[in-house]
C-alpha positions in Angstrom: 0.1 0.1 -0.2 3.0 2.3 1.0 4.6 1.6 -2.6 1.5 2.2 -4.3 0.8 5.3 -2.3 4.6 6.9 -3.1 3.7 6.0 -6.4 0.6 8.1 -6.9 2.2 11.2 -5.5 5.5 10.5 -7.7 3.2 10.2 -10.6 1.0 13.3 -9.2 4.0 15.4 -8.9 4.9 14.6 -12.9 1.7 15.1 -13.6 2.1 18.9 -12.2 5.4 19.5 -13.4 4.0 18.9 -17.1 1.2 21.0 -16.6 3.6 23.8 -15.3 5.9 23.7 -18.2 3.0 23.4 -20.5 1.6 26.4 -18.9 4.8 28.3 -19.2 5.8 27.2 -22.5 2.3 28.6 -23.8 2.3 31.8 -21.4 6.0 33.2 -22.6 5.0 33.8 -26.2 1.6 35.1 -25.3 3.5 37.6 -23.1 5.3 38.6 -25.4 2.7 39.3 -27.8 0.5 41.3 -25.4 3.2 43.3 -23.9 5.1 43.7 -27.2 2.1 45.9 -28.3 2.8 48.3 -25.5 6.5 48.9 -26.2 8.4 50.9 -28.6 10.7 48.9 -30.6 13.9 49.9 -28.6 12.0 48.4 -25.4 10.9 45.2 -27.3 14.6 44.8 -28.6 16.3 45.5 -24.9 13.9 43.8 -22.8 11.3 41.4 -25.0 10.2 39.7 -21.6 10.1 42.9 -19.5 7.0 45.0 -18.3 6.9 48.2 -20.6 8.0 51.2 -18.9 6.3 53.2 -19.6 2.8 51.5 -21.1 2.3 52.7 -24.6 -1.1 52.5 -25.7 -1.1 54.5 -29.1 -0.5 50.9 -31.3 -3.3 49.4 -29.7 -5.8 52.5 -30.1 -4.6 53.2 -33.6 -5.8 49.9 -35.1 -9.3 49.7 -32.9 -9.7 53.4 -34.5 -8.8 52.5 -37.9 -5.8 54.7 -38.2 -3.5 52.0 -38.6 -4.6 48.8 -40.8 -8.5 47.8 -41.1 -8.8 45.9 -38.3 -12.7 46.1 -37.7 -13.0 44.9 -41.4 -10.9 41.8 -41.4 -12.9 40.8 -37.9 -16.3 41.2 -39.5 -15.3 38.9 -42.2 -13.8 36.5 -40.0 -16.9 36.4 -38.3 -19.0 36.0 -41.2 -17.1 33.3 -42.5 -17.1 31.4 -39.2 -20.8 31.8 -38.4 -21.8 30.4 -42.0 -19.2 27.4 -41.7 -20.9 26.6 -37.7 -23.9 26.7 -39.7 -23.4 24.4 -42.5 -21.5 22.1 -39.9 -24.1 21.9 -37.6 -27.2 21.5 -40.3 -25.5 19.0 -42.2 -23.8 17.2 -39.9 -26.7 16.8 -37.4 -28.8 15.5 -40.3 -26.1 12.9 -41.3 -25.2 11.7 -37.9 -28.8 11.5 -37.1 -29.3 9.4 -40.3 -26.2 7.0 -39.6 -27.4 6.8 -36.2 -30.9 6.0 -36.3 -32.0 4.9 -40.0 -30.9 1.6 -40.9 -29.7 0.8 -44.6 -27.5 -1.6 -46.4 -24.5 0.8 -46.5 -25.0 2.2 -43.3 -21.5 0.6 -42.2 -19.6 1.8 -45.5 -20.9 5.4 -45.5 -20.1 5.8 -42.2 -16.6 4.5 -42.9 -16.3 7.2 -45.8 -16.8 10.1 -43.4 -14.1 8.3 -40.8 -11.5 8.7 -43.5 -12.5 12.4 -44.0 -10.3 12.4 -40.4 -7.1 11.5 -42.6 -6.6 13.8 -45.3 -5.4 17.2 -44.5 -7.0 20.2 -46.7 -3.6 20.8 -48.6 -4.2 17.4 -50.2 -7.0 18.3 -52.2 -5.5 21.8 -52.8 -5.7 21.4 -56.5 -9.0 19.9 -57.2 -10.6 22.4 -54.2 -9.2 25.1 -56.7 -10.5 23.7 -59.7 -13.9 22.8 -58.3 -14.4 26.6 -56.8 -13.4 27.9 -60.2 -15.8 25.5 -61.9 -19.0 27.1 -59.7 -17.3 30.3 -59.6 -16.8 30.2 -55.7 -13.3 32.2 -55.9 -12.9 35.4 -54.5 -16.3 34.4 -52.7 -17.0 34.0 -49.0 -19.1 30.6 -49.9 -16.0 29.2 -51.6 -13.9 29.4 -48.2 -17.3 28.6 -45.9 -17.9 25.4 -48.0 -14.4 23.6 -47.9 -14.3 24.9 -44.1 -17.0 22.9 -43.4 -16.3 20.4 -45.3 -13.3 19.1 -43.7 -15.0 19.7 -40.6 -18.0 17.7 -40.7 -16.1 14.2 -40.5 -15.4 15.1 -36.6 -18.9 16.8 -36.1 -20.8 13.6 -37.6 -18.8 10.8 -35.4 -19.5 13.0 -32.6 -23.0 13.1 -32.8 -23.7 9.8 -34.2 -21.9 8.1 -31.3 -24.3 10.2 -29.2 -27.4 9.7 -30.9 -26.3 6.1 -31.3 -26.9 5.5 -27.8 -30.2 7.0 -27.2 -32.6 4.3 -25.9 -34.6 2.6 -28.6 -38.0 3.3 -25.8 -37.6 7.4 -26.5 -38.3 6.9 -30.0 -40.8 4.7 -29.7 -42.5 6.6 -27.2 -42.2 9.4 -29.5 -44.0 7.5 -32.3 -47.0 6.6 -30.0 -47.3 10.1 -29.7 -47.1 10.6 -33.0 -44.3 12.1 -34.0 -42.1 10.9 -37.3 -38.0 11.2 -37.3 -38.2 14.6 -37.5 -40.6 15.0 -34.8 -38.1 12.8 -32.7 -35.0 14.7 -34.2 -36.4 18.3 -33.1 -38.2 17.2 -30.1 -35.7 14.5 -28.4 -32.7 14.2 -30.1 -31.6 18.5 -30.8 -32.6 18.6 -26.7 -30.4 16.1 -25.5 -27.3 17.0 -27.9 -27.0 20.5 -26.7 -23.6 19.9 -25.1 -22.6 18.1 -28.3 -23.5 20.5 -30.5 -22.2 23.5 -28.5 -18.6 21.7 -28.5 -19.0 21.5 -32.5 -20.0 25.0 -33.0 -16.8 26.1 -30.9 -14.3 24.0 -32.1 -15.5 24.6 -35.7 -15.1 28.3 -34.8 -12.0 28.3 -33.3 -10.6 26.2 -36.7 -12.2 29.1 -38.8 -10.9 31.4 -37.1 -7.3 30.7 -37.3 -7.6 29.3 -40.9 -5.2 30.8 -43.1 -5.1 28.2 -46.3 -8.2 28.3 -47.4 -8.9 32.2 -47.7 -5.5 32.5 -49.1 -6.5 30.4 -51.9 -10.1 32.1 -52.6 -9.8 35.5 -51.8 -7.8 37.8 -54.1 -10.0 41.5 -52.7 -8.6 43.2 -49.8 -12.0 44.0 -48.6 -12.5 40.3 -48.1 -9.5 39.1 -45.9 -10.0 37.7 -42.6 -7.7 38.2 -39.8 -5.0 35.6 -40.3 -4.8 37.3 -44.1 -4.9 40.6 -42.3 -2.1 39.9 -40.5 -0.1 38.9 -43.2 -0.8 42.0 -44.9 -0.2 44.1 -42.1 3.2 42.2 -41.6 4.1 43.1 -45.3 3.5 47.0 -44.5 5.0 47.1 -41.2 8.1 44.5 -41.6 10.3 46.6 -39.5 7.7 47.7 -36.4 7.2 44.5 -34.5 5.7 46.2 -31.6 2.6 47.0 -34.1 2.5 43.8 -35.4 2.5 42.2 -32.1 -0.2 44.6 -30.8 -2.3 43.5 -34.2 -1.9 39.5 -33.3 -3.2 40.3 -29.7 -6.3 41.9 -30.8 -7.0 39.1 -33.1 -6.3 36.5 -30.8 -9.0 38.2 -28.2 -12.5 37.2 -29.9 -11.0 33.8 -30.2 -9.6 33.3 -26.8 -13.0 34.7 -25.2 -15.3 32.6 -27.1 -13.3 29.6 -26.2 -13.1 30.5 -22.3 -17.1 31.3 -22.5 -17.8 27.8 -24.0 -15.2 25.8 -21.9 -17.9 24.5 -19.5 -19.9 23.3 -22.8 -16.9 21.8 -24.9 -15.6 20.1 -21.8 -19.3 18.4 -21.0 -20.0 17.6 -24.6 -16.7 15.9 -24.9 -17.2 14.0 -22.1 -20.9 13.0 -22.3 -20.0 12.2 -26.3 -17.2 9.9 -24.7 -19.7 8.3 -22.4 -22.2 7.6 -25.1 -19.8 6.5 -27.3 
């Protein structure tokens, strides 16, 4: 018993140390970015990890007032593209996951395996055929041309989460819903969707974060500056202010804030959704 207790304590210490090291690896670059936006270039070169003295807010003020760059326009573009991607993923993923979980047909397992294969292929593998398809359907330089590919590459995970959760819902609930006069869609909207709220919230937040950070697809699709999302706006801003790293760090910090706020606000739903999904699956 004593040896087992000592082993548990040792494992706990190792885990805590790993957490501390991981937190430092994440916190140090973030602190450099956030504090760097309040410094002059001289302070940034001499004391990259130091506290600004004094705190200079002109970089952030110029970005927020539109004097420097086009932060608000790119923020709006990112929100539009992110919201569109989330909407497509939730609607299509819910219907597909429900069909694979509750409707028995001959190709059910084969089709589910096909969706699972979608997890194995990154977007870069499909870049050439994707570009040709977007050009064929005249979707280049359109927001829809970014939303649809992003949603397509997020659907596999969404379908897997929902299928496992919906499949574990007792058949008795569906039978009771049928006795009350509800068909398949009635059961979906009255029973399945309310029970699946944590999974849907998890999928929505994760999809939004992936869309927010996606640089490759907008780079492939957009040509107009007015349609640039924040990752592309950062690239354009760095090209214009290559030597002003304090301004670039301020822009990077502002670009991170909305995604971080959304993620923190939804953290409880993400943990609950992934936990319940794992238990149900």
